[in-house]
VEXDREN-2710 file (C-alpha; in Angstrom, 1 decimal):
% VEXDREN-2710
k/r/px/py/pz
1/MET/67.7/41.9/-22.2
2/SER/64.9/42.8/-19.8
3/GLN/61.4/41.4/-20.4
4/ILE/58.0/42.7/-19.6
5/ASN/55.5/40.0/-18.8
6/ALA/51.9/40.1/-17.8
7/LEU/51.4/38.6/-14.3
8/SER/48.0/37.7/-13.2
9/ASN/46.5/35.3/-10.6
10/SER/43.0/36.2/-11.8
11/GLY/42.6/33.4/-14.3
12/ILE/41.5/36.0/-16.9
13/GLY/42.3/35.6/-20.6
14/VAL/42.1/38.5/-23.1
15/SER/42.4/38.9/-26.8
16/PHE/42.4/42.1/-28.9
17/GLU/41.1/43.1/-32.3
18/PHE/42.9/45.6/-34.5
19/PHE/42.3/46.8/-38.0
20/PRO/44.9/47.5/-40.6
21/PRO/46.0/51.1/-40.9
22/LYS/45.2/53.1/-44.1
23/THR/47.8/55.9/-43.6
24/GLU/51.3/56.3/-42.1
25/LYS/49.8/58.3/-39.1
26/MET/47.2/55.5/-38.5
27/GLU/50.0/53.0/-38.6
28/GLU/51.9/54.9/-35.9
29/THR/48.7/54.9/-33.7
30/LEU/48.2/51.2/-34.3
31/TRP/51.8/50.2/-33.2
32/ARG/51.6/52.5/-30.2
33/SER/48.5/50.6/-29.2
34/ILE/50.1/47.2/-29.9
35/GLU/53.1/48.1/-27.8
36/ARG/50.9/49.4/-25.0
37/LEU/48.7/46.2/-24.9
38/ALA/51.3/43.6/-25.6
39/PRO/52.4/43.3/-21.9
40/MET/48.9/42.0/-21.1
41/GLN/50.0/38.8/-23.0
42/PRO/46.8/38.3/-24.9
43/THR/45.8/34.8/-26.0
44/PHE/45.8/36.1/-29.5
45/VAL/45.3/39.4/-31.5
46/SER/43.1/39.4/-34.5
47/VAL/43.5/41.7/-37.5
48/THR/40.4/42.5/-39.6
49/TYR/40.1/41.8/-43.3
50/GLY/37.7/43.7/-45.5
51/ALA/36.6/43.4/-49.1
52/GLY/39.1/44.7/-51.7
53/GLY/42.7/43.9/-52.5
54/SER/44.2/46.9/-50.8
55/THR/42.7/46.1/-47.4
56/ARG/43.8/42.5/-47.7
57/GLU/47.3/43.6/-48.4
58/ARG/47.4/45.9/-45.4
59/THR/46.1/43.1/-43.2
60/HIS/48.8/40.7/-44.5
61/HIS/51.5/43.4/-43.9
62/THR/50.3/44.1/-40.3
63/ILE/50.3/40.3/-39.5
64/GLU/53.7/39.8/-41.0
65/ARG/55.1/42.7/-38.9
66/MET/53.5/41.3/-35.8
67/LEU/55.2/38.0/-36.4
68/LYS/58.6/39.6/-37.1
69/GLU/58.6/42.2/-34.4
70/THR/56.5/40.9/-31.5
71/SER/55.8/37.7/-29.6
72/LEU/52.1/38.1/-30.1
73/VAL/50.0/35.3/-31.7
74/PRO/48.1/36.8/-34.7
75/ALA/44.8/35.5/-35.9
76/ALA/44.0/36.5/-39.4
77/HIS/40.5/37.5/-40.3
78/LEU/39.2/35.9/-43.5
79/THR/36.0/36.5/-45.3
80/CYS/34.1/35.1/-48.3
81/VAL/33.6/38.5/-49.9
82/ASP/34.6/39.2/-53.5
83/ALA/36.9/36.2/-53.9
84/SER/36.7/32.7/-55.5
85/ARG/37.4/29.6/-53.4
86/ASP/40.8/29.2/-55.1
87/GLU/41.7/32.9/-54.3
88/VAL/40.7/32.4/-50.6
89/ASP/42.6/29.1/-50.4
90/GLU/45.7/30.8/-51.8
91/VAL/45.5/33.5/-49.2
92/VAL/45.2/30.9/-46.5
93/ARG/48.3/29.1/-47.7
94/GLN/50.2/32.4/-47.8
95/TYR/49.3/33.1/-44.2
96/ARG/50.2/29.6/-43.2
97/ASP/53.6/30.0/-44.8
98/THR/54.2/33.2/-42.8
99/GLY/53.4/31.3/-39.6
100/VAL/49.7/32.0/-39.0
101/LYS/47.9/29.1/-37.4
102/HIS/44.7/30.8/-36.3
103/PHE/41.9/32.3/-38.4
104/VAL/38.8/34.2/-37.7
105/ALA/36.4/32.9/-40.3
106/LEU/33.6/35.2/-41.3
107/ARG/31.1/35.5/-44.2
108/GLY/31.8/39.2/-44.3
109/ASP/29.6/42.2/-45.1
110/SER/28.5/43.3/-48.5
111/GLN/30.7/45.5/-50.6
112/ALA/28.0/48.1/-50.0
113/GLY/28.9/48.0/-46.3
114/VAL/27.2/47.0/-43.1
115/GLY/23.5/46.5/-43.7
116/GLY/23.8/46.1/-47.5
117/GLU/22.6/42.9/-49.2
118/TYR/25.2/40.2/-49.3
119/VAL/25.5/38.3/-52.6
120/ALA/27.9/35.4/-52.7
121/ARG/30.1/34.8/-55.7
122/PRO/29.1/31.6/-57.7
123/ASP/32.7/30.4/-57.5
124/GLY/33.3/31.5/-53.9
125/TYR/32.5/30.3/-50.4
126/ARG/28.9/31.1/-49.7
127/ASN/29.1/31.6/-46.0
128/ALA/31.3/31.0/-42.9
129/VAL/30.1/27.4/-42.7
130/GLU/31.7/26.6/-46.0
131/LEU/34.7/28.7/-45.2
132/VAL/35.4/26.8/-42.0
133/ALA/35.3/23.5/-43.9
134/GLY/37.6/25.0/-46.5
135/LEU/40.1/26.0/-43.8
136/LYS/40.1/22.6/-42.2
137/ALA/40.6/20.9/-45.6
138/ILE/43.9/22.9/-45.9
139/ASP/45.3/22.4/-42.4
140/ASP/44.3/21.8/-38.8
141/PHE/44.0/25.5/-38.0
142/GLU/42.5/27.0/-34.9
143/ILE/39.3/28.7/-36.1
144/SER/37.3/31.3/-34.4
145/VAL/33.8/32.3/-35.7
146/SER/31.3/34.9/-35.0
147/ALA/28.2/34.6/-32.7
148/TYR/25.4/37.0/-32.1
149/PRO/23.7/37.4/-28.7
150/GLU/20.9/39.3/-30.3
151/LYS/21.0/37.2/-33.5
152/HIS/22.4/38.3/-36.8
153/PRO/20.2/41.0/-38.3
154/GLU/19.7/38.8/-41.4
155/SER/18.6/35.8/-39.4
156/PRO/14.8/35.3/-39.2
157/ASP/15.0/33.9/-35.7
158/PHE/17.3/32.6/-33.0
159/ALA/16.8/29.0/-34.0
160/THR/18.1/29.6/-37.5
161/ASP/21.0/31.7/-36.1
162/ILE/22.1/29.1/-33.6
163/ASP/21.8/26.3/-36.2
164/LEU/24.2/28.2/-38.4
165/LEU/26.7/28.4/-35.5
166/LYS/26.3/24.7/-34.9
167/ARG/27.1/24.0/-38.5
168/LYS/30.2/26.1/-38.2
169/VAL/31.2/24.1/-35.1
170/ASP/30.5/20.8/-36.8
171/ASN/32.8/21.8/-39.6
172/GLY/35.7/22.6/-37.2
173/ALA/35.2/25.9/-35.5
174/THR/37.0/25.9/-32.1
175/ARG/35.8/29.2/-30.6
176/ALA/33.0/31.7/-31.1
177/ILE/33.5/35.4/-30.4
178/THR/30.3/37.4/-30.0
179/GLN/29.2/40.7/-31.5
180/PHE/29.5/43.4/-28.9
181/PHE/26.6/43.8/-26.5
182/PHE/25.8/46.1/-23.5
183/ASP/23.4/44.0/-21.5
184/ASN/25.0/41.0/-19.8
185/ASP/21.6/39.3/-19.2
186/VAL/21.2/39.2/-23.0
187/PHE/24.6/37.5/-23.4
188/GLU/24.0/35.0/-20.6
189/ARG/20.6/34.0/-22.1
190/TYR/22.3/33.5/-25.4
191/VAL/25.0/31.2/-24.0
192/GLU/22.2/29.2/-22.3
193/ARG/20.5/28.8/-25.7
194/VAL/23.7/27.8/-27.4
195/ARG/24.4/25.2/-24.7
196/ARG/20.9/23.7/-25.0
197/ALA/21.6/23.4/-28.7
198/GLY/24.6/21.1/-28.0
199/ILE/27.3/23.7/-28.7
200/TYR/30.1/23.5/-26.2
201/ILE/33.0/25.4/-27.7
202/PRO/34.0/28.6/-25.8
203/ILE/31.7/31.5/-26.3
204/VAL/33.9/34.6/-25.8
205/PRO/32.1/37.9/-25.1
206/GLY/33.1/40.6/-27.5
207/ILE/33.6/43.9/-25.5
208/ALA/33.5/47.3/-27.2
209/PRO/34.8/50.1/-25.1
210/ILE/32.7/53.2/-25.9
211/HIS/35.2/55.8/-27.3
212/ASP/32.4/57.6/-29.2
213/PHE/28.9/57.0/-28.1
214/THR/27.3/58.4/-31.2
215/LYS/29.4/56.2/-33.5
216/ILE/28.9/53.1/-31.5
217/ALA/25.1/53.7/-31.4
218/ARG/25.0/54.1/-35.1
219/PHE/27.0/50.9/-35.7
220/ALA/24.9/49.0/-33.1
221/GLY/21.8/50.0/-35.0
222/ALA/23.2/48.5/-38.2
223/THR/24.3/45.3/-36.6
224/GLY/21.3/44.5/-34.4
225/ALA/22.9/45.2/-31.1
226/SER/20.7/47.1/-28.6
227/ILE/21.7/49.9/-26.4
228/PRO/19.8/50.1/-23.1
229/ALA/18.1/53.4/-22.4
230/TRP/19.9/53.7/-19.0
231/LEU/23.3/53.4/-20.8
232/ALA/22.4/56.1/-23.4
233/ALA/21.4/58.4/-20.5
234/ARG/24.9/58.1/-19.0
235/PHE/26.3/59.7/-22.1
236/GLU/23.8/62.5/-22.5
237/GLY/25.3/66.0/-22.8
238/LEU/28.9/64.7/-23.2
239/GLU/29.2/65.1/-26.9
240/THR/31.9/67.8/-26.5
241/ASP/33.3/66.7/-23.2
242/GLU/35.8/64.1/-24.1
243/GLN/37.5/63.7/-20.7
244/THR/34.2/63.0/-18.8
245/ARG/33.0/60.8/-21.6
246/SER/36.2/58.7/-21.3
247/HIS/35.7/58.4/-17.5
248/VAL/32.0/57.3/-18.0
249/ALA/33.1/54.8/-20.7
250/ALA/35.8/53.3/-18.5
251/ALA/33.4/53.0/-15.5
252/PHE/30.7/51.3/-17.6
253/CYS/33.1/48.8/-19.3
254/ALA/34.7/48.0/-16.0
255/ASP/31.3/47.3/-14.5
256/GLN/30.4/45.1/-17.5
257/VAL/33.4/42.9/-17.4
258/LEU/33.5/42.5/-13.7
259/ASP/29.9/41.5/-13.7
260/LEU/30.7/38.9/-16.4
261/THR/33.5/37.5/-14.2
262/LYS/31.0/37.1/-11.4
263/ARG/28.8/35.1/-13.8
264/GLY/31.6/32.7/-14.5
265/PHE/33.1/34.1/-17.7
266/SER/36.9/34.5/-17.8
267/ASP/37.8/35.2/-21.4
268/PHE/37.2/38.6/-23.1
269/HIS/37.8/39.8/-26.7
270/PHE/38.2/43.6/-26.9
271/TYR/37.3/45.5/-30.1
272/THR/40.1/48.1/-29.6
273/MET/39.5/50.4/-32.6
274/ASN/43.3/50.6/-32.5
275/ARG/43.1/52.6/-29.3
276/ALA/44.8/51.2/-26.1
277/ASP/44.0/53.4/-23.1
278/LEU/40.5/52.2/-22.2
279/VAL/41.3/48.6/-22.9
280/TYR/44.5/48.8/-20.9
281/SER/42.6/50.3/-17.9
282/ILE/40.0/47.5/-18.1
283/CYS/42.7/44.8/-18.2
284/HIS/44.3/46.4/-15.1
285/ILE/40.9/46.2/-13.3
286/LEU/40.6/42.6/-14.3
287/GLY/43.8/41.9/-12.5
288/LEU/46.3/41.7/-15.4
289/ARG/49.7/43.3/-14.5
290/ALA/52.8/44.1/-16.5
291/ALA/55.9/43.1/-14.5
292/ALA/58.5/45.7/-13.9
293/PRO/61.6/45.2/-16.1
294/GLN/64.3/43.3/-14.4
295/SER/68.0/44.2/-14.7
296/ASP/70.3/41.6/-16.3
297/ALA/73.2/42.8/-14.1
298/ALA/74.3/40.4/-11.3
299/PRO/73.7/41.6/-7.7
300/ALA/76.7/43.1/-6.0
301/ALA/78.4/41.0/-3.4
302/ALA/77.8/42.0/0.2
303/ALA/80.6/44.0/1.7
END
């Protein structure tokens, strides 16, 4: 059987985030995207996990299918929202039994959505610090956690925010993936702050290709991520011009990741929104290549 492998001499590592589909059509879109991006041989692919039983079930189904049908390494998102410690621990053991060894441990957003007030359950994990410790108590998992180049919107200052990250690391976190950002200077200053605080795990930049500028701007406002005026100007007047908007988005994202590589960063986590084309283009620009399938047939003898 022929194989497709990603070949790269660039030293670049990528990972991808997907979300579980809600409908049959969305599931088809997701798996087309997974098939498109799999040849990039990501370090791992994460699947988001929201509040509510149905979302958790869809996440579990998506991860099980990845394990059965692909060679991808899935990382299961896990949150503290609307569940007791015992319930979360049981979910962790179920994932472990299916072969999951990597978790993305998050406090999670309020049931009211991004920006709503978060209230921890009395019998639950209060935050990601406790969740990381709970994961490590069950098994020696690989654990990724979140980081915020412009600080979490609920944090009063950077010192508090970075102290929270340090506590997650002290409890066993092995990697931090950042909220998306659009100004590389902001990210680099954040990494310098983190290193001065004695945090030395990998800080992986989270990259959000801009499929829809209006939506990403709205989400950025809710999560505390700034959008430079010069970037907003690039998308002015393109609300109904999808083709040009896609070209502009690809050009910006390529500039962003290439600049980050020049600054010494080599790992990137892409928030795909279950769409592959922009992410695939950026991976190609970064130097990742899918090898052409090779025939299994033996070469014919020379005449």
